[in-house]
N, C-alpha and C positions, 0 to 999 in steps of 0.2 A: 625687485624689492631689497634682495641682498646686496647688489651694487650700491644702491642709494643709502644704505644703512652703512656700508663699508667708505663711501664716499663721505657721508656726514661724519664719522668717526675720524677719519683722517684728515678731515678739514679742521675740526676741533682741535685736533691733536697739533696740526702745523700751527694754528692760531696761538694756542696756549705756549707752545715752545717759543714762538716768535716774540710774544709779550714779555715772557720771562727774560729772553736774550736780550731785548731792548733795555729791560728794567736793569738787567746787570751791566750791560754796557753803560747806561746812564749812570749807575753808581760808580763804576769804573772812572770814567772821564769826568763827571761832574761832582763826585765826592769829596774831592780836595787831595791833599798830598801830605805825607807824614810830616815833613820839614820844609817848608817853604823857602828858607834859606840855604838849602842844601845846594850842591852843584848839579847834581842828578836827581831830578824831581822824582819821587817814587809814589804813586798812587795808594792811597788808603786800602781800597778794596781790591787789591791784585789778588790776594787769595781766592775771593768769591768768583772772580773771573775764572781764574784757572780750575777751580774746582767745578764750576759750570761746565768748562770747555772738556774736561776730563770724563765728567757725567755723560755728556751727550756722546762723547766717542765710546765709551763703554756700552752704552744703551745701542747705539748704532753697530757696532762689532757684535755684539752679544745677538742683536737681532738678525744680522747676517748669517751668523753660525746656526743659530736656533731653526731660522726658517730654510736654510740651506740643507740642513740635516733632514729637516720634515719633507722637503722637495725631494729629497734623494730616497727616503724610506716610501713616499707616497707614489713614487713613479719607478721603483725597483721592479716591480712586478710586470707593469704595462709596457715601459721601455727601458729597458737595462742600460742600453748605450747611452740615452740621456741621462739616466741617473749617474752613470759613470762619469760623465763631463760635468755634471753639477759637484761631484765630490771632487774632481780634479781642480774645479775652480776654486773651491773652499781649501784645499791643500795648497794650492799656489799662493793664495791670498796669506795664509797662515806662514809659509815659506818667504813672501815678500815681507812680512812684518818681522820674521826673526832676522833675517838678513839687515833689514833697516835698523833694527835694534843692536844688532852686533856692530854696525858702522856708527853708531852714535858716539859723540864726544861725551866724556864724562868730567871734563875740566871744569872746577866750580867758576861761576860767574862773579867778577868783581862789583862792588858797590850795590850789593843787594840789601834792601831795607828789612828790618827784623820780621815784618809780616810775611814776607815771601822767602826768608832764608830756610825754611823747612823743605822748600822744593828744590834747594840748590845742592841736592845730592846727586849721587852717581845714577841712581835708578830713574829719579824723576828727569835727569838732563837727557838720559839716554832715550827715555820714553818720548821727550818732547821733540829730539832729533828722529826718532822712529817716525813720528806722525808726518814730520816736514819731508823726511826722504819718501816716505809712502805716497804723499801727497805729490810730489814731483813725479815719481814714476805713474802713479794711475792718471794723472793729468797727461803726461807724454802718451800714454797708451790711448786716451780719449782722442787726442789730437790726432795719431797715426790712423786710428780706426775711421776720423772723420776724413782724412785724406784718401785712404783707402775705399771708402764707401763712394766718395766722390768720384775716385778714380775709376772704379767697378762701373759706375754709372754711366760714365762718359764713353768707356771702351763697349759697353754693351749697346750703345744706340749704333 
C-alpha cells in the first residue's frame, strides 16, 4: 500500500514538473523576441526559463542533501560503515560543486538583452559554469560506471 502511494505521488509530481517545463519552454521558444530587427535575437521569456532551471536545480540538490543526511542518520546505528559511505558521497558531491564553482568564468557576456542582464553577473555566470562542469564530471562518471559494470560482467563469466 505504501509503495502504491509513493508511486502515485512521484508520478503526479513528475507529470506536474513536466507540464510546467513544457509550458516554460513553449513560452521561451514561442513567446517572441525583444527586438526582431536586432542582429542577435533575444527571447522575451529568458528570465523565466532561467528561474525555472535554477529552481529545479535547487530543489534537486536540496533533496539530495536532505535525503542523504536522513539516510545517514537512520543507518548510523544499524550499519555505521554504510552510513559513513553515504556521508562521504555527500561530501564528495559538495566538493565537486565547490571545485566546479571555482573553475567558473566570470567574464560578462556580450549582447545580453535587458531582461537577462541581471544574470550577467559574476555569481550567476560562475553558477552556470558550475552546473555545466559538474554535469560533465557526473556524465563521465556514469559512462565509466557503465563500462566498468559491463567489463566486470564479461570477465565474471
